[in-house]
N, C-alpha and C positions, 0 to 999 in steps of 0.2 A: 372631885369626881367620885361618885358613889354608885349610880345606876349604870350598868354596862349591859349592852345587848350583844349577844353572840349570834352571828348569822351562819347557820349551818349546824346540823346535829349529826354529822358523821363523826369519825374517830377524832379528827382534829377539833371539831366544835365541842364535843362532849368533854374531852380532856382539858380543853381551854376553860370551859365553864367550871370544871372541878377546881382547876388551879386558881381561878378568880375567886371562887367560893372560899377556898382555903385562906385567901388573903383578905377576906372580909367584905367583898363587894356584893352588892345586890344585883343578881344576874338573871337575865331573861334570855332564853334561847329560842330563836325562830327557825323553823324548817317547813318547807312546803309539803312534806310527806306527813303521814299520820303517825309515824313511829321513827325512832332513831335509826341511823345507819341503814337507810333503805336504798342508797345509790352506790357510789364507788366503795363504800365501806360494808357492803352487804355480803359479798361472796368472793373476796380476794384469796390469794394463795395461802394466807394464814401464817406466814412465817414472820417471826421476830428475828430478823437476819442481819446482824452486823456484818456477817461474812458476805452479804450480797449488797453492801453499801457502796461499791465501786460506782462512780458516775459514768454515764455513757458518752461523755464528750471526748471522743477519740476519732481519728480519721478512719479507723477500722469500722466504726459504726456507720459512717457515711458510705464507705465502699460496699459494706454488706447490704445496706439499704438499696443501693443502686443495683447490685447483683440480684437481689431478691424481688425487684419491683414487678417482674412478670410472673412470679410464682405465688399463686393465690393462697397456698398453705404455708408460706414462708414465716419464720419467727418474727421478722420485722417487715411490714408491708406499708408502702407509701402510695396513696392514691395520687397519680400524676396530674389530676385535674387542677388547673391553676387556682391558687388562692393566695391573696396577698398576706393574710395572717400566717398561713402555713410556711410560705417561702421566706418571709421576713423572720419568722421564728427560727427557721433552720439556719439562716444567715447568722443570727445571734448565737445559736448553738455552736456553729463553727468558730465564732469569735471567742467562745469560752474554752476551746480545746487547750490553750496554754494553761488554764486553771485546773486541768484534770487531776493532777497530783494533789494540789492543795485541797480541792473540794472533796476528793475521795477520802483523804485523811480526816477532814472535818466531819464528813458524813459518818464515818466509823465512830468517831468520838461521841457524836450525838446519839448514835444507835446504842452504844454501850451505856451511856447515861440514861437513856430512855427506859432500859430494862428495869432499873431499880424503881423508877417512878411507876411504871406500868404494873409491876408485880406488887409494889407497895400499896397502890390504890385498891387492887383486888383483895389483898389480905385485910386491909383496914376496913373495907366496906363489906367484906364477906360474901362475894359472889364468885361463881365459877364460869369458866369460858372454854372448857375442853382443852385446857393447857397441857402440853406434853413436853417435859424437860428431857428430851432425848438427843438434843443436838441437831445439827444440819450437816448432811453429807453431800458434798459436791462430787459428781461422777463424771469421768472422762473415758472415752473409748479409743483415744489415740494420743500419741506423744505430743504433737504440736499444741493441742488444746490443753494438755496437762502442763506443758512448759509455759504457756501464756498465763495459766493460773499461778504458777510459781512466781512469775514476775509481779503479779498483783499482790501476792502474799506479803511482800516487803512493805507495801503501802498500808495494808491492813495491820501489820505489826506496828508500824509507826503510829497508827491511830489507837493502839493499845489492845488489839485483838490477838488472842492466841488461837491459831489454826494450824494444824499439822497434816503433813502428807500421809496417806495410807495406801497400802498395797491392795490388789484385788482380793487377796485372802482376808486381809483385815477389814475391808469394806463389807464382805459377806458375813464376817463375824459380827460387825456392828449392826448390820441389817440382813438377817438370814433370808428375807424374802427376795433379795436382789438376785436376778438371773442374767444370763448373757455374758458376752466377752467384755471385760473391762480392762483398761490400761492402768488406771490408778485414780486416786481421789484426794480430796482434802476434807478433813472433818473438824467442825467447830463445836466442841462439846457444850459451850456456854450459850449457844443459840437455842431457841425453842419455838413452839408453834401454839396456836390457839384460834378460836373462832372470833373474828373481828366483830361480827354482828352481835354475838352474845356479850362480848366485852363492852361494847358501846351501850348496849341495852342495860347491862348490869350497873355500869358507872352512871348512866343517865338516871336510873331509878334511885341510886344513892344520892345524886344531886337533888332530885325532886324531894326526897325525904328530908333533906337538909335545907330546903327553902328556895331552891332555884325554880323559877317559873318557866315552863315549857309551853310555847305556842306552836304546837304541831298543826299541820294543815293550814299554815299561814305563809303565803308566798310573798317575800319581800320584793317590792317593785321599785321603790324610790328611796334614795338616801340624799339628804340635804344638810350640808354642814351649816349649823347656825350656832356659832360660838356664844357661850360655852356649850358644846354638845352637838348632837346630830338628830335631825328629824327622820323618822323611819315611816314609810308608807307601805302597807301590805294589804293583801287580799285574803279573805277567807269566805266561808259559806254565808256569812252575814253581809258581805260586801267589802267596800274599801274602809281601811282603818288607818290611824296614824298615832304616833306618840313621840315624845322627845326623851332622849337618853343622854347622860353625861358623856358617854363614850361608846364606841362599838368596836368589836373585833370581827373581822371578816374571815370566816372559815368555810367558805361556800364552794370549795372545789373548783370545778371548771367554770362556775358562774362568778368567781371572784374577779375575773378580769373586767366584766361589764359593770359590776358593782363598784370596783375601784375607780373606774373612769368617772362615775357620778360624783366622787368626792375628790377628783383632781389628781389621782395617782395612776401610774402605769404599772400594771402587774401582768406581765406578758405570759400568761398561762395558755398552753395549747392542750386540747383534749386528746390524749393518746389512749385509744381503746385497748382494753385487755379482756381476755376471755377466761372462763373457768368452767369446769364440770364438777359436780358433786356426785360421786358414785355412791349409791345406796348399797351398803353391804348387807343384803337381805338373807344370805345363806352362810352356813358355817364355812364352806369352802372358800368363799370370797373373803370372809373375815380373816381366815388363816393366811390367805395369799397376799393381803394388803400390808404394805410396810407400816411400821410404827415410827421409824426414824424418818424425819423430813429429808427429802431429796431435792437436789437442784442440778438439773442437766443443763450445763452452760451452753452446749452446742444447740440444743433444741429450744433453749430459753423457757424451760418448763420447771415449775416448782410443785412440791406436794406437801400435804399435811394430813395427818390422821386426826379426825375430829371425833374422838370417842370410838366406841366399838363398831358403830354402824355407818360411819360416813368417812369417805376418802376424797379430799379436795385436790384437784389438779388444775393448775392455772398457768397461763403464759401468753406469749405473743404480744406484739405491739403493733398497733395499726393507726396510721396517720390519715384519718378520713373525716375530719371535722366533727361536729356535734351530732354524731350518728351512733345510736345504741342498738342498731339492728344486730340480731344474733345470726351470724352467717354460718351455714353448715360447713362450708369449706374451711372455716377457721376453727370450728369445734372438732372437726374430724381428726386433725393431727393430735389433739389431746387424747381423744379416745383411742386412736391407733397406738399412741405411745404407751398407754396403759396396757393394751392388749398384747403389745410386743414384749414388754418387760415383765408383765405379771399375767401370763396367759390363763391362770386358774381363777382370776378375778372376773366376775361377770360385770359387764358394762351395760346390761340391758336397762337398768334404771339409773341412768346418768342424767342429772339435771343441768342443762346449759345455762350460762349467764354471761353477760357482758357489762362492763362498766368503763367510765371515762376517767383515766388518771389525769390529775391536774399537774402538768409539767412546765417548769420554768426552763428557759434555754440553758441556764447554768447547771440544771439538775439539782439545785439546792432550793429549799423552801424559802418563801418570803415570810420573814418573822420580824415583828417589831412595829414601830410607828410609821404613819404616813405623813403627808404634808401637813395635815391638820393635827393639832395636839389631841383631838378627840377620836382619831381613827387609828386602828391597829390591825395587824394581819397575822394570821397563822394558817398559811395555805401554800399550795404549790409543791406538795411532797412527792408527786409522781408515783413511782412504784413502791415507795417506802413509807406510805402513810402510817401503817400499823407499827412499823419499826421505829419511826422517829417522833410520832405525835406526842407522846408523853413527855419528851424532853423539850420540844419546841413550844408546847403549851406552857411550860414553866417560864421559858424565856419571854413569851408574849405577855403572860400575866405579870412578870417582873417589870416589863416595859410600861404596862398600864399603871402599876403601883408607883413606879419611879416618877411618872408624869403627875400622878396624884399628889405625891409628896412635894414636887416642884411647885405645883399650883397651890397646895396647902389649903384648898377649899373643898369641903365635902369629902375629905380623905377618910377612908374607913378606919375604924379603931384597930389598933394592933392586937 
């Protein structure tokens, strides 16, 4: 196994291509867009957050979803319109509730491991991505929410994360821009933030310099297992094209489910829409009012990141509404109002809205490793933790490809 096709040039696809390149494979990356990271990896919250690696598979998530179903601006919104995929996915989600503790601990461990790879790649290849090593501050304005966070803290510690409680006075010392009444918080000094699009672009350019072939503007339509290897059919401006590869790694976000079905695998990803605004800090007063430390408001399900001097990213909400990327004003408004409430001196006049579809598995854990065919592999289904986990799962996926190559011992890349 020598020639490997990676399907998808988001953060998981680009990090996977890099990991395969490092192991000596001849890598080709397909993406239907003209550039890297133009969909779910374009404008997310920007957090590299082991402190937010808790999975959602709890009964409290179900109860909140039911409670919020009629509130259009709710942090979690479920379209009640019948859909077999949606309701069967939710049934599997509930079946994974007993795995909440195990999966949370594993997710934290993956996130901590991913940090080293993520920063190592940027340092080795010499690119910037508006990275801010200022930690992440979870904020709470009431005792019940703070107490719930205290329970989660034990699981994070088991996963190897150091996160400590802070008083309101300490919170405002950590981030002087914070205003309003606060009950308490948790601060994770080792977490950090950055621009996911800039990171994927920078690592993608490094891959290209080192020999990876990128087929941008090429939409993969068909996958046919033809051992040894897989035939790929795709469309571009010149029409229909096809080629054969020794192996493929599917990193196609919410499209991974349909592609997996073509090669005989079930990858039950559901598209969970998230929204963000990027506030342009065009005046000195707004720049001074915007926080530098990344914030996470657990109750509102909102996260922030400062992307250099002139941009402030605010992201959040989860919407179960199928393959729909419409940007709804009633979902953007809570993000804008949150900024105006906590940071009244920051202008939101030039706030750019965005929506993306998070690829979520019912277990809230990514699908990583081989499929039924020895030529098919996956690195997909990271949900809201794509930026946080991708650099670690890419290594696992590339290791799986390499191990299969060694087992087959034909066309194995040189060490």
